[in-house]
Structure formats: structure tokens, C-alpha cells
C-alpha positions in Angstrom: 0.0 0.0 0.0 1.1 3.6 -0.7 -0.3 6.0 1.9 -1.1 9.3 0.1 -3.2 11.0 2.8 -0.7 12.8 4.9 -2.9 15.9 5.0 -5.4 14.0 7.1 -2.8 12.4 9.4 0.9 11.9 8.9 2.6 8.6 9.9 4.4 8.9 13.2 7.9 10.2 12.5 10.7 7.8 13.7 12.1 10.6 16.0 8.7 11.1 17.5 8.3 7.4 18.1 11.6 7.2 19.9 10.8 10.2 22.0 7.4 8.8 22.9 8.9 5.5 24.1 11.5 7.3 26.2 9.0 9.7 27.7 6.7 6.8 28.7 9.6 5.6 30.9 10.6 9.0 32.2 7.6 11.3 32.0 4.8 9.5 33.7 4.7 11.6 36.9 2.8 14.8 37.6 4.9 17.7 36.4 3.2 20.0 39.0 4.7 18.0 41.9 8.0 18.9 43.7 9.4 15.4 44.3 12.1 13.9 42.0 9.8 12.2 39.5 7.6 15.3 39.3 10.7 17.5 38.7 11.9 15.2 36.0 8.5 15.3 34.3 8.5 19.2 34.6 11.9 19.3 32.9 10.6 17.2 30.0 7.5 19.4 29.6 9.5 22.7 29.7 12.0 21.3 27.1 9.1 20.3 24.8 7.5 23.7 25.2 10.8 25.5 24.3 11.3 23.2 21.3 7.7 23.8 20.0 7.9 27.6 20.7 11.2 27.8 18.7 9.5 26.1 15.7 6.4 28.2 15.9 8.3 31.5 16.4 7.0 32.6 19.8 8.1 32.7 23.5 7.7 29.5 25.5 5.3 31.2 27.9 3.1 32.2 25.0 2.5 28.5 24.0 0.3 25.9 25.6 -0.4 22.3 24.7 -4.0 21.2 24.1 -5.7 17.8 23.7 -6.1 18.4 19.9 -5.7 20.9 17.2 -9.5 21.3 17.1 -9.5 22.2 20.8 -6.7 24.7 20.2 -8.8 26.4 17.6 -11.9 26.4 19.7 -10.1 27.7 22.8 -8.3 30.3 20.8 -11.4 31.7 19.1 -13.5 31.6 22.3 -10.8 33.2 24.4 -10.0 35.9 22.0 -13.6 36.8 21.4 -14.3 36.9 25.2 -11.2 39.0 25.8 -12.3 41.6 23.2 -15.9 41.7 24.1 -15.8 45.4 24.6 -14.4 46.0 21.1 -17.3 44.2 19.4 -18.8 40.9 18.6 -17.9 40.5 14.9 -15.7 37.6 13.8 -14.2 37.5 10.3 -13.3 34.2 8.7 -12.5 33.0 5.2 -15.0 30.7 3.4 -12.4 27.9 3.2 -11.3 27.6 6.8 -11.0 24.3 8.5 -14.2 22.9 9.9 -13.0 23.6 13.4 -12.8 27.3 12.7 -16.2 27.3 11.0 -17.8 25.3 13.8 -16.5 27.9 16.3 -17.9 30.6 14.1 -21.3 28.9 14.1 -21.3 28.7 17.8 -20.4 32.4 18.1 -23.2 33.2 15.7 -25.7 31.1 17.6 -24.8 33.0 20.8 -25.7 36.3 19.2 -22.4 37.2 17.6 -21.8 38.3 14.0 -19.7 36.3 11.5 -18.4 37.8 8.2 -17.3 35.2 5.7 -14.8 36.3 3.1 -15.0 34.5 -0.3 -12.1 33.1 -2.3 -11.1 32.9 -6.0 -11.1 29.6 -8.0 -7.7 28.8 -6.6 -9.0 28.9 -3.0 -7.2 32.1 -2.1 -8.7 35.1 -0.4 -8.0 38.6 -1.7 -6.1 40.7 0.8 -8.1 43.8 -0.2 -11.4 41.9 0.3 -10.3 40.6 3.6 -9.2 44.1 4.8 -12.6 45.5 3.7 -14.3 42.9 6.0 -12.5 44.3 9.1 -15.2 46.8 9.9 -16.0 48.5 13.2 -16.8 46.1 16.0 -14.6 43.3 14.7 -13.2 41.4 17.7 -11.2 38.7 15.9 -10.1 37.6 12.4 -9.2 34.0 11.4 -7.2 32.9 8.4 -5.5 29.6 7.7 -1.9 29.6 6.5 -2.6 26.9 3.9 -5.8 25.1 2.9 -6.3 21.6 4.1 -8.0 20.3 1.0 -6.3 21.9 -2.0 -3.0 23.2 -0.5 -3.4 26.8 -1.5 -1.3 29.1 0.6 -3.1 32.2 1.9 -1.7 35.8 2.0 -1.3 35.7 5.7 1.4 38.4 5.9 -0.8 40.9 3.9 -3.9 40.1 6.0 -1.9 40.4 9.2 -0.8 43.9 8.2 -4.4 44.8 7.5 -5.5 43.4 10.9 -2.8 45.3 12.7 -3.8 48.6 11.0 -7.4 47.9 12.1 -6.4 46.9 15.6 -7.8 43.4 15.2 -6.0 40.3 16.4 -5.5 37.5 13.8 -5.7 33.8 14.6 -3.9 31.6 12.1 -4.7 27.9 11.7 -1.2 26.6 10.8 -1.9 22.9 11.1 -1.0 22.1 7.5 2.0 24.3 7.2 4.0 24.0 10.4 5.9 21.0 9.2 7.4 23.2 6.4 8.3 26.3 8.3 7.0 29.0 10.7 4.2 31.4 9.6 6.1 34.5 8.4 3.6 37.1 9.5 2.7 39.2 12.6 -0.1 36.9 13.8 -1.7 37.3 17.2 -2.8 33.7 17.9 -1.8 30.4 16.2 -3.1 26.9 16.4 -1.5 23.6 15.2 -2.0 19.8 15.5 0.7 17.3 16.0 -0.7 14.4 13.9 -0.4 16.7 10.9 3.4 16.8 11.1 4.2 13.3 12.2 3.6 13.6 15.9 1.1 11.5 17.9 -2.7 12.3 17.7 -4.2 13.9 20.7 -1.8 16.9 21.0 -2.4 20.4 19.7 -0.8 23.7 20.4 -2.1 27.2 20.9 0.1 30.3 20.9 -1.2 33.6 22.2 1.1 36.6 21.8 1.8 38.8 24.9 -0.5 41.8 24.8 -3.4 40.0 23.1 -6.5 40.3 25.2 -7.5 36.7 26.0 -10.0 35.4 28.5 -10.0 31.5 28.8 -13.5 30.1 28.7 -14.8 27.3 31.0 -13.8 26.3 34.5 -10.4 27.6 35.6 -7.5 25.2 35.8 -3.9 25.7 37.0 -2.5 23.6 34.1 -1.0 25.2 31.0 -1.3 28.8 32.3 -5.0 28.2 32.8 -5.7 27.9 29.0 -5.8 24.1 28.6 -7.4 22.3 31.6 -6.5 18.7 32.4 -3.5 16.6 33.1 -0.9 16.9 30.4 -0.3 13.9 28.1 3.4 14.4 28.7 4.7 11.5 26.6 2.7 12.6 23.6 3.7 16.2 24.1 7.4 15.3 24.2 6.9 13.2 21.0 5.0 16.0 19.3 7.8 18.5 20.0 10.5 16.1 18.9 8.6 15.2 15.7 8.1 18.9 14.8 11.8 19.7 15.3 12.8 16.6 13.2 10.4 17.3 10.2 11.5 21.0 10.3 15.1 20.0 9.9 14.2 17.8 6.9 11.8 20.3 5.4 14.2 22.0 2.9 15.4 18.9 1.1 12.2 16.8 1.5 10.0 19.7 0.5 11.8 20.2 -2.8 11.7 16.5 -3.5 8.0 16.2 -2.8 7.2 19.4 -4.8 8.8 17.8 -7.8 6.7 14.7 -7.4 3.5 16.8 -7.0 4.4 18.8 -10.1 4.7 15.5 -12.0 1.2 14.5 -10.8 -0.3 18.0 -11.7 1.2 17.8 -15.2 0.5 14.2 -16.1 -3.0 13.6 -14.7 -4.7 15.9 -17.2 -2.6 14.2 -20.0 -3.5 10.7 -18.9 -7.1 11.2 -17.9 -9.6 13.2 -20.0 -12.0 15.7 -18.5 -10.0 16.4 -15.3 -9.7 19.7 -13.4 -6.6 20.2 -11.2 -7.6 22.6 -8.5 -5.7 24.9 -6.1 -3.1 27.5 -6.7 -0.4 26.0 -9.1 2.4 28.0 -7.5 1.6 29.3 -4.0 0.8 26.0 -2.4 2.1 23.3 0.0 4.8 21.2 -1.5 3.3 17.8 -0.8 -0.4 18.2 -1.8 -2.4 18.1 -5.1 -6.1 17.9 -5.6 -8.0 17.1 -8.8 -11.6 16.3 -9.9 -12.6 13.9 -12.6 -15.8 14.6 -14.6 -18.4 11.8 -14.8 -16.9 9.9 -11.8 -18.4 8.9 -8.5 -15.9 9.9 -5.8 -16.7 7.0 -3.5 -16.3 4.4 -6.2 -13.0 6.0 -7.3 -11.6 6.0 -3.8 -12.6 2.3 -3.3 -11.0 1.3 -6.5 -7.8 3.2 -5.8 -7.7 1.5 -2.3 -8.0 -1.9 -4.0 -5.1 -0.9 -6.3 -3.0 -0.1 -3.2 -3.4 3.7 -2.8 -4.8 5.5 0.2 -6.2 8.9 -0.8 -9.0 11.2 0.3 -11.8 13.2 -1.3 -14.0 16.3 -0.9 -16.6 14.9 -3.2 -20.2 14.7 -2.0 -20.3 11.1 -3.1 -17.9 10.2 -0.2 -19.9 12.2 2.4 -22.7 11.0 4.6 -24.3 14.4 4.1 -24.1 14.0 0.3 -23.0 17.7 0.0 -19.7 18.8 -1.6 -16.9 20.0 0.6 -17.4 23.6 1.7 -13.9 24.4 0.2 -14.8 23.1 -3.3 -18.2 24.9 -3.1 -16.5 28.2 -2.1 -14.0 27.9 -5.0 -16.8 27.1 -7.5 -14.9 24.1 -8.9 -15.9 20.6 -9.9 -16.7 18.3 -7.0 -17.3 15.1 -9.0 -14.6 12.4 -8.6 -12.5 14.6 -6.3 -9.2 13.1 -5.2 -6.7 14.7 -2.8 -3.2 13.3 -2.9 -0.9 14.4 0.0 2.5 12.7 0.0 4.1 11.8 3.3 7.8 12.4 4.0 9.8 9.7 2.3 7.2 9.0 -0.4 8.8 6.9 -3.1 9.0 8.1 -6.7 8.1 4.6 -7.8 4.8 4.7 -5.9 3.9 8.0 -7.6 4.7 6.5 -11.0 2.6 3.4 -10.2 -0.3 5.7 -9.1 -0.1 7.5 -12.5 -0.1 4.1 -14.3 -3.1 2.9 -12.4 -5.3 6.0 -12.3 -6.4 6.2 -16.0 -7.7 2.6 -15.9 -9.5 3.1 -12.6 -11.2 6.3 -13.8 -12.1 4.7 -17.1 -13.6 1.7 -15.4 -15.8 3.8 -13.0 -17.0 6.0 -16.0 -17.9 3.0 -18.1 -19.7 1.5 -15.1 -21.8 4.6 -14.8 -22.5 4.8 -18.6 -20.6 8.1 -19.0 -19.9 9.4 -22.5 -16.4 9.0 -23.9 -14.8 12.3 -24.9 -12.9 12.5 -28.1 -9.8 13.4 -26.2 -10.0 10.3 -24.1 -11.2 7.7 -26.8 -7.7 6.2 -27.0 -7.4 5.9 -23.2 -10.8 4.4 -22.9 -10.0 1.7 -25.4 -6.7 0.9 -23.8 -8.4 0.2 -20.5 -11.6 -1.4 -21.8 -10.7 -4.9 -20.5 -10.2 -3.7 -17.0 -13.3 -1.5 -17.1 -15.4 -4.4 -18.3 -14.2 -6.6 -15.4 -14.9 -4.0 -12.8 -18.3 -3.2 -14.3 -19.5 -6.8 -14.0 -18.3 -7.0 -10.5 -20.1 -3.8 -9.2 -23.2 -3.6 -11.5 -25.7 -4.4 -8.8 -24.1 -2.1 -6.3 -24.1 0.8 -8.7 -27.8 0.4 -9.6 -28.8 0.5 -6.0 -26.5 3.4 -5.1 -27.6 5.6 -8.0 -31.3 4.9 -8.1 -31.4 2.6 -11.1 -29.6 2.4 -14.4 -28.0 5.6 -15.4 -29.4 7.1 -18.6 -31.3 10.1 -19.8 -35.1 10.1 -19.4 -37.1 13.0 -20.8 -39.9 14.7 -18.9 -42.1 17.6 -19.9 -41.5 20.6 -17.6 -42.7 23.4 -19.8 -41.1 26.9 -19.4 -38.8 27.2 -16.5 -38.2 30.7 -15.2 -39.1 32.2 -18.6 -36.6 30.0 -20.5 -38.4 27.4 -22.7 -36.2 24.3 -22.8 -36.0 22.3 -26.0 -35.5 19.2 -23.8 -36.0 18.4 -20.2 -34.1 15.5 -18.5 -35.5 14.0 -15.3 -32.7 13.1 -12.9 -34.6 13.4 -9.7 -33.5 11.0 -7.1 -30.2 10.3 -8.7 -26.9 11.2 -7.1 -23.8 12.9 -8.6 -22.4 12.4 -11.1 -25.4 10.8 -12.9 -27.3 14.1 -13.5 -24.3 15.6 -15.3 -23.8 12.3 -17.2 -27.3 12.4 -18.4 -26.9 16.0 -19.5 -23.7 15.1 -21.5 -25.6 12.4 -23.3 -28.4 14.6 -24.6 -26.7 18.0 -25.2 -25.9 17.0 -28.7 -29.6 16.2 -29.4 -30.6 19.9 -29.4 -29.6 22.6 -31.8 -26.9 25.1 -31.0 -28.5 28.0 -29.0 -31.2 25.8 -27.6 -31.6 25.0 -23.9 -31.6 21.7 -22.0 -33.2 21.6 -18.5 -32.1 19.0 -16.0 -34.3 18.3 -13.0 -32.3 17.3 -10.0 -32.6 17.2 -6.2 -28.9 16.4 -5.6 -27.2 19.1 -3.6 -24.0 18.7 -5.6 -25.7 19.8 -8.8 -25.4 23.4 -7.8 -21.7 23.1 -8.1 -21.3 20.5 -10.8 -23.5 21.9 -13.6 -21.7 25.3 -13.8 -18.3 23.5 -13.6 -19.3 21.1 -16.3 -20.4 24.0 -18.6 -17.0 25.7 -18.1 -15.1 22.5 -18.8 -17.2 21.6 -21.9 -17.6 25.1 -23.4 -21.4 25.3 -22.8 -23.4 28.1 -21.3 -24.8 27.7 -17.8 -28.1 29.7 -17.9 -28.9 29.2 -14.2 -31.0 27.3 -11.6 -34.8 27.6 -11.4 -37.1 26.2 -8.8 -39.1 23.2 -9.9 -42.0 21.2 -8.5 -39.4 18.9 -7.0 -35.8 19.9 -6.6 -34.5 22.4 -9.1 -34.1 22.8 -12.9 -30.6 23.5 -14.1 -30.6 25.2 -17.5 -27.8 24.7 -20.0 -27.5 26.3 -23.5 -25.7 24.5 -26.2 -22.9 26.6 -27.6 -21.0 24.0 -29.6 
């Protein structure tokens, strides 16, 4: 197996493993006690704090360890908002923040606060000017990730930090994805991280709060961790987390360059090998180890299962892999295709041979899933589809019954008379109600050639992903997306044939 999901959780670094085992022997006592074992534990905790603070770029007494990165974010947001209650109750976040930030924002909103969400461009990057404009009167706190967890796009943290400083607003940075590669080079006020993202053990986060930032810890008071993270410290895991962060940071220069070259290879070759693919995220200002792409006419869940069977562990933001059946909020905010979404995030030490094997396997897997769903074969991909026809047929026979159940029957266009929709008279209406992504788009692709250039096709769909996938399909295929109109059930998505 090739593990390509480092952005979710990185394998435990060998140095972190060694430190963990040593700390289990030496750091089991209460570091708050004055006897010998307690003093030894306190020395280990202080050393870990100094190591982590050096990597983060703050003073040791500004940093505390938390039970997780999520807890660090929640504590940071709640404490900063409470500390600046007199300044106002507005919280500014980007639309692509990690769910921990967005959940904290929702809680603040539910308690009567105001949340301003700043949009992003198609690369997933916020505009510094738009973010600065959102920092209106009454803003208590701003949040911006250093790099996106799903597509790897680096955010303009330095520019936003300057805007926040000019407005007198503290900035909390979620640096979980980027800390392994270097400190956040900006004048941030609060910073959160998570050890399992950089090769430390799960269950350890860190929160740094600069001196001078108004901060009021929420919840019952506790003497541990300067009163900001209650509960007995998981000292062995903390020691391992700090040791792992120092180790990956020492390797970051050389390993980052090597992984960036491998990711560049994936970014360049996937569109060459697989037709109808959209590589998303900023092509330049991005994390070195992460690449995300979406495949048209592909069910994300089926694609991930087939890649797993082929020996590759990857993740996805596709609605087809979610229990909520809604696309990732990141892909939605970017306005990019969510069908067949794949995130590849290479761990340190990832082998070039595994990347080449992934590139060899991917076209056949995508072709098999498409054929199983009855997707149209594009002219650009006709040769690829033929080359992998044998594998596709075998997979199709194996999963035929499962697909029929999952997608509400055999995929194929079925016409329905809907009449005029929103003043636009469709030449053809396709009923895709009750069918999940990517079937509605597949059915549109099958019939778009049946209407004259300039005429409109309406697709009826109640799939949440359709709002994202129809506009993305039109952009990829050179057709005009007319818009969405309410229908008796679900919505009607109107597409005008342009070619």
C-alpha cells in the first residue's frame, strides 16, 4: 500500500516514536509536583515547550499544549472573542477555513455574535483587499489559515496580518497544515497547530497567544497550562510531538523540494493521462506535498474504493464520499468541480516509484468507473478508454448491482415535460430526480448533442452537488450555464448548447 493522505494524518515520525517511548519511561509523573519524579516530568514538559515555541516562532510562555488541534482552535477563538468583548462581537473568517474554525464561528453566531465570511477565487485564495474590507467597526477577531487543508493553496497571511494590525484586530492563524514546512512568516496574534499533521502522535495540539493580546480563557479555571488548557498533560505525547516537529522541520528543505517535484509531475500528467480532469488549487503558491483534482463523470466514493483496491490511500472532498451528500465547503466556495474529487498528499519519504505506479493505475480506474456509470467517452479520451476497456469491463461486471442500488437505477437520460422554467423554454428536459452525482451531469452530457446550437436543456435534480457540478461542467465543456430555477421537486438546471 502507498499511503497518500498525509494531510489527514501523517505517519508517526521515527524521531517522535523514539521520544514517545523514552517519555513513557521518564515522563509518567505529575509535572506539578515537587518530588524527584515530578521535577523530571517538569523538565521534559519545559523542554518540549521550548522546542515547540522555537519552531512556531514565539516565546515559551506564550504557548500551551491542548488535547487536539481542534481544541486549540476552539479555545483560541472563544478566548480571543471573550477578551475583546468590549471591542465588538464580529468575527471575520475565510470561506475555506478548516471545519474547526467554521464550527467555532457557528457557535459564536448562535450565541448572538456576527460572522463575516470572506470569499475566495477559483484557486481557493482570499484577496487581501477583500479581507481588509471585511474588518469593519466592531470586529473582535479575524481568522485565516496559513494553507488550505483540501487543496494546499497558501493564503496571503502576511498581507492580511498587516491589514489586521492597521485595524487593531488580532489575527488567529490555523497553521496545522503548514507548520511542518516552516514558521508562519507574519505578525499573527494567535496560532493553532495539530501534532498528527506533522508526524507527531494524535491527541496533541498547540495554541500560541502573543503577549499583549486580550485573552479570556473560557470554561472552568485550571492551573495547568497557564489556565488555558485544563486537564492533566499527556506528557509522553507532548514530548513526542515537539521532537517530531523539530525533526520534520530539519528535513523540510530537502524533503519539501523532492515532494514538490513529485507533485508537479502529478499535476502535469494527470490531465494528460485522464480526459476531463480539473486540477484545483493554486499552481504556484501551495504546499509542496499536496495536489487535488476532480474527474468529470466519476463517483468519488467508487473511485476511492478502486484506488484503495489498487494499493493507494487517498481522500476526497466529493459529495459522493460524504454521509451528508453535500460537496466540501472548500470546493463549493471555490466554485470548482466536485465530482470524482481526489486529494493526494504525499508523506515524507514517499517513493518516486509509488507515484509512477499511481499514474499508471489512475487512468484505468477512472475509465472503469466511468464505463460502469455509462458516462460518455470524450474525443480526447477515446484512446485511453479503449486501452483500459478490458479492466473496465471486469470491474463493471463486479459492481453492476451495487451501482444500480446506489444511484437509483440504471444511469441514462429520461425526458420529462417541464414546460417553461423561469421564462426560458427548454428544448429538452431531463428528469434526474432521485439520482446522485455524477449521474445528472452524465445524463446532460448524453443529450446536449440532441438539441440545436443555441437551444436549452433543462435537467431536473434534487442532488445538492448539482449546484456546483453543472456550472463546472459547462465551463469545462464550453457550454453556457443559464442558471438554476425552482421546480415542483428539486431544481431545474438550464444549459444552453454553444458548440
